[in-house]
N, C-alpha and C positions, 0 to 999 in steps of 0.2 A: 437344897432348900427349894430350888425353883421348880424341880420336879415334883417334889411333895406338894407344894403351894398349887401348881397346876393341876395335878391329880386330884387333890381335895376340892378344888373348885369345880372341875368337870363332872366328878362323881359324887357330889354332895358330901354328907357326912358318913362315913362307913362305921360300922359297929365294930369291926376288927380289921387292923392292917397287918398283913403278913409280909414280913421282911426278912431277910437274912441277917446276920449278926454284925453287920457293919456299923461302926459307931457313928457314922454320918447320917444314917437314917435315924438314929435315936436323937441326935442334935438337931436335925431339922424337925422332927415331930415335937420335941421339947419346946422350940420356938413357937410352933403352932398350938401347943397346949394340948397335944394329943398323945402323949406317951402312954397313958393308960389304956389306949386302944391297940398298941403295938404288939403282935405276937410273933415270938422268935421261936422256931423249933425245927427239929430235923425232919425233912421232908413235907414240911407244911406248904412251901411255895413251889413244889414240884409241877404242879399242873401249868403255873405260869412259865416255868423254865423250859418245859417241853414245848 
């Protein structure tokens, strides 16, 4: 929750938030009201992982 809040504050409002499929990301984005912007998919966050 703390990471999501800090990232959203620092980088303003993103159109799309790419995460892996951890339920903790969904819960944190749900508290922020941004679950509709979350995108989960195979290889979508590969650039950040590398």
